[in-house]
N, C-alpha and C positions, 0 to 999 in steps of 0.2 A: 738644425735645418741647414741645407746647403747655402753657402754664401756665394752669390753670383759675382762674377767678374768678367769683364770683356775689354779687349784692347780695341781702341778706336782704329778702324780701318777705312781709309778713303776708297770709294769705288774706283778701281782702276779699269778703265774701259779698253784702252789700247786698240782703238778702232780708227778707221779712216774718217776724215772730217765729215763725210756725208752721214756716217752712222754714229756720230758722237752723241753723248747723252743729251737729252732734251729737257729733262728736269733741270731747272736753272739753279737749284740748290747744290751745295757741296754735301753729298750724302755720305755719312759715316755710319759704321756699325753702332746701333743703339746700345746704351748701357742701362741696366735695370737700376732704378733709383734706390736710394736709402729707404728702408721700411719705416712707416709710421705706425703700422699695426699688423700683427700676425693673428690670423683667425684659424683655429684648429677645426678640422672636420669632425662632425659628430655622427656621420652616417657611413655605411659600408656598401660599396657597389657590389652587385652580383651579376651573373650572366644568365640570360634566358635562352642560351644556346645560339642566339643570333646577335644580340646586342648586349652591351654593358648597360645596366639599369639599376633600379632600386627595388627593394621589397615593397609590397603593397602597404605594409605598416609604416614605411618611411616616407611615402609620397606626400603626406600632409605636414611633414616636419620641415617647413620652409625656413631657409636661411636668409630670406630676402631682407628682413629688417636689420639684422645684425651686420650684413655686408654693406647695405646702403648707409647705415649710421657710421660705419668705419670710413667709407668713402667721403661722406659729408664732413667728417671731422678731421680728415687728413689734410695736411698742409700742401701747398703747391710745391711741385718738385719731389714729392714723396710717393710711396707705394703702399697699398693695402695688399697683403699676401694671404692667399688661401693655401693652407698646408695640410698634408696628411699627418696623422698622428697614430702610429701603430696600425692596427687593422682598420681604423677609421680613415677613409680616403675620399669621401664624397660630400658634396654640398648640393642642395636643390634650391632653385630660386625662381621667383617671378621677375618682373621687369626691374632693371637696375639702370641708374643714370650716373655716368662719370662726371666729375667736376673739373674745374679749371686746374690744369697742371697735375692732375692725379692719375696714377697708373694703377691698374688692377693686375696683380701677378697671381697666376695659378701655378703653384710649385709642382715640380716633378713628383709624380705619383698621385696627384690630386686631380679630381674631376669636378667641374661645375656643371651640373645637369640642369637643363631647363625643365620647369614644371610641366606635367602633362595635364594640368587642370586648366581648361580654357577660361574659366571664370576669373582666374588670377591674371590672365593676359588680356581680357576683353577691354575694348575701348568704350563700348556701351553695352548694356545688358543683352546677352545673347548674341553678340556680334562675332565672337571668336569660335573657331572650331567648326565652321559650317561652310556650305557652298551657297553662294548668293549672287544675284545680279545687281545688288545694291553697290554703289560706289564706295571707295575707301578700303583701307586695309583690314579693319575688323579686329586685329590683334596688335598689341604693343610688341616691339622687339624685346628680346631678352636683355640686350644692352643698348642703350641710347647714348649718343655723344652729340650734344646739341649746343651750338653757340659757345663753345669753350675751345681753348687752345692748349697744345702741349699735353694732351691726355694720351694714355696708351693702354694697351693690353699685352702682357708679356708673360714669360715663364715657360717651363718645359712640361706643363700639365695640359689638360684637355678641357675644352668647353664643348659640351655635347647637347645638340638641340633635340635629339630623340625623335626625328621626323618619321622614322619607320615604326614607332611603337604606338600602341593604341591610346588614343585620347581618353582621359579618365572618364569612366562610365560608359564607354562605347567599345565596339569591336572594329573601329575605324581609325586609321592613322592619318596624320597630316598629308602624307604622300597619297593615300587612298583618296582623300578629298581632292587632291590635285588631278587625279585621273577622272574623278566624277565631274569636276569643273570643266575639264577638257571635253567630255561628252555632252555636257549641258550648255556649253558656250557661256559659262558663268565664271565667277571668281572664287578661288580657294581662300578662305579667310583664316590664314594661319600666320604664325609669327616669322620674322626674320631674326637671324642670330645677332648681328651687329649692324646698327643703322646710325650713320653720322649725318649731321647737317651743320654746315658752317663750323667745322672742326678743323682749324688750321694746325698744321704740324702734328698730326695724329700718327701714332706708331703702333704697328703690330710686330711683335718680335718673339720668335721661337715658339709661339703658341700653336697647339694643334686644335683645329676646329673640325667638328665631326657632326654629320647627319642633321644639318639644319632642316627645319620644316620647309623653308623656302630659301631665298638667297642667304648666303653665309655673311657677306660683307657688302653693304651698300654705302658708298662714299659720295656725298653730294655737297656741292658749293663750298668746297674747302680748298685752301692754298697750302700744300705741303702734306703729303701722305707717304709714309714709308712702310713697306711690307718686307721684312727681312727674316729669312730662316723660318718661314711659316709652313705648316703642313695643313692642308685641307683634305680630309680623309672620309669620304662619304661613299656608301655602297653604290655599285654601278647600276644605272638605269638600263633595263633591257626592254625596249619597246615591243609592243605586240605580243605580250605575254600576259598571263592572268594577273600577276602582280608586278608591273614594270618597275616600281619603286623610284624614288628620288626625283620626281618631276620638279622643274624650276629651281633646282638647288645650285644656282650659279655660285662660283667661287668668290672672286673679287670684282665688283662692279663700280668703277669710278664713273661719275656722270654729273650732269646738270650744273655746269659752271665750275668744275674742278680743274685744278692745274697744279703743276709741280708734284709729280707722282713718281715714285720708284718702287718697283716690285723686283726683288732679287733673292737669289739663293733659296728658293722655295719650291715645294712639291705639292701639286694639286691634282686631285681626282674627285670628281663629283658627277652629278646627273645632268648638268647643263653646261653653259659656257664656263670654261676654266677661268678666263678673264673676259669680261665684256665691257668695252668702253662705250658708254651711252651718251651720245651727243644731243641730249634733250635741252631744256632751257639753259642757256648759258654756254653750251658746248663743253668740250674738253680739249685741253692743250698742254704741251710740255710734259710728256710722260715717257719714262724709260722702263722697259721690261728687259732684264738682263740676268743671265746665269740661272735659268729656271728649268724645271722638268714638269711637263704635264702628261697625264695618263688618260684614263677614261674621262669623258666629258666632250664638250663641243668645240674645244680648241681655243686659240688666241683670237678673240672676236672683237670687231667693231660693229656697233649697232645692236638692235635694229634701228633705234632712234638716232638719226644723224641730222635732224632738222636745223640745229643751231651750230653745227660744225664740229669736226674732229680734225686736229692738226698737230704737227710737230710731235710725232710719235716715233720712237725708236725701239725696236724689238731685236735683241741680239743674244746669241748663245742660248737658244731655246731648243729643247727636244720635245717633240709631240709623239707619244708612243701609244698608238691604239686609240687616239681621239677620233670622234665621229667626223669632225672637220679639223683641218690643220690651221693654216693661215686663212682667216675668215673675215670678210667684210660683207655685211648683210644689211639691206634696207629695202624700202618699198615706196610706192608713190604717195602714201599717206603720212610717212614719217621721215622723208628724205631731206638731205641737205648736202653740203659740200664736205667731202673727206679728202684731205690732201696733205702733202708733205709727210708721208709715212714710209719708213724704211724698215725692212726686215733683213737681217744680215747674220749669217752663221746659224742657219736653221736646219735641224734634222727631223724628218717626218717619216714614220713608218706605220703601215697597216692602218691608214686613215681612209674612211669612206669617201671623203672629199678633201684631199690634201691641200689643194688650192681652191678656195671657195669664195670667190668674189662675185657677188650677185646683187642686182637691184630688183630681183623678183622673189624676195623673201615673203612668204605668205602667212607665216604662223601668227603674226601680231597685227594683221589688218590686210585690207585689199591691196593687191599688187599695184593697181593703178589709182592715181589720186592727184590732188592739186599741190603736193609737196614732193616732187620727184628728186631722187638722189643723183649726185655726180661724184665719181671717184677719179681723181687725177693726181699725178705726181706720186704714184705708188711704186716703190722700188723693191724688188725681190733680188737680193744679192747673196750668193753663196748658200743656196738652198738645195739640199739633197733629199730625194724622195724615193721610198721603196714601198712595195706592197700593193700597188695598183690603186684604182679609185677614180672618181670624177674630178676633172679639172675645169673650173668655171671662170671665164672672164666674160661677165654677162651684165652689160649696161642696161639702162632704162629705155632710152629711145635715141634717135639721131642727135638730139641736142643735149642729152644728159647721159654721158658715156662713162665707161670704165677704161682708164688709161693706165697701163701697167708697163714698167720697165723690167726686163728680165736680164740679169747679169750674173751668169754662173748658176743657172737653175737646171738641175739634171735629175732625170729619172734613172736611178742607178741600176735598176733591173729591167730596163726598157726592152732588152732583146728577148727576154723570156720571163715575163712576170707571171707569178702564180694567179694573180687577179689582173684583168686587163685595165688599161687606162682609157677613159672616154673623155670627150671634150664638149663643152658648150662655149661658143665664141660668137657673141652677138653684141651689136652696138658698143664695140670695144676697139681700142687701139693698143697694140702690143709693139714695144720697141725692144729688139734684141741688142744687148750690149756686148762689150768686148770680152767678158768673162766666159762666153759660150753658153750653149743650152742645147738640149736634144728634144725639147718639146716640139711635137709635130702638129701644129694647129691646123684645123680644117679651114676652108674658105670662109665659113661663117656668114652671118647676115649683117650687112652694114658694119663690117669689121675690117680693120686695116692692120697690116704688118709692116714695120720698118726694119730693114736688115733681114737677116735670116739665121736659122739655127746654125751654130758652128761648133767645132770641136773645142774641147777644153778639159780641164781637170776638175772633176766633181769635188765639192767640199767634203772633207773627210769626216765621217761620223764614227770612226773607230773609237771605242770606249766611251762614246757619248751617252748611249742608252744604259741607264742604271736602274736597278729595282727600286720600287717605292720604299722609302725607309719606314720600317714598322716599329723600331725601337723607341 
């Protein structure tokens, strides 16, 4: 088996003071721990022409118990390794729980598949693999990390949630349930791939996460979360088609009292928000997103929950290539609060439907109007280059709850002859043009103000910034 080695590398930001890292930790490249146990695969993955999967005969051969026993008996600071052995390269599991200081490593060439049997994942009898208006999740996550510190999930292998494959005994997938739930105004009771709660100093390193039934990673109420060299690779959602696929498959969602977060050197493509910062109970603060590439998905998002605040966020050296939205802050009157002290610096966006999508009129998760209105202020866009047309929104809530945005070096690089036109929404907002220049031509808007004016400048260079999604 390959022996892992990594050189500690301190994140070198090389930024202006306003764009400096907001994660208060000194973040270094993770190191895969010494192994306490190596588990060999007993199953072989196959292809059904669309997905990697297992034969019907292997679906019931769960590895849950032996993986969980290995985790439970592993000492702090050590790792349980899942490894391929010849033609055997697959594991299949129900719910797993990480323990204090223990890392789960999926080795290169190995895949950990989530079971397709909803009974294995159900929280109560019959609660999983359905559409229901009852409250609650219905299904346990594949991996839970709760009230432990210094746990991790690492390795060059794959964790596959199989969201597009038929739930056992049905002709319906988890993603099909998501579409049914949308039509029925109900909830899809399917699993999430990784859910953490009060998991301080949790690490994801080099792992590939694929095709989660719902969110890939939900990080809540933790202090210290590092995502380094991770790939999220889920099929593209194509709305308004017979099988749109991959609804609600967010990539990384920090929220609910989390702080000190770094996402770096990662590649994400999925069916919803690539990253969604959720300012629910406890809010989110001190987060750095640096040196990343996003592809299909809903972009670099804040919201829709912002009621307890989002602050001290720095997003730097990010490419958004074909995302539905690019830079996105979304909320509404029923889930709004203060979003402030947010800087985007060194951003390349192309072929996005909404390259700048800052709106307090987001309607997907509740009524636009309500008793918890959002306010966005001290939002800075610096060195942002956009091509490919699309909608640009600076859209506040009302006269007292506004969207205040500073533009400093924000350019439409194909503004003279775009293949797709640019359109604007500019309401209840205040835009300040900075010294770096901009060629955005904002309309008069409704209850909107402009300080300064568009000026000439040199657009931020995106030469060699857009790279293919790594599939090796």
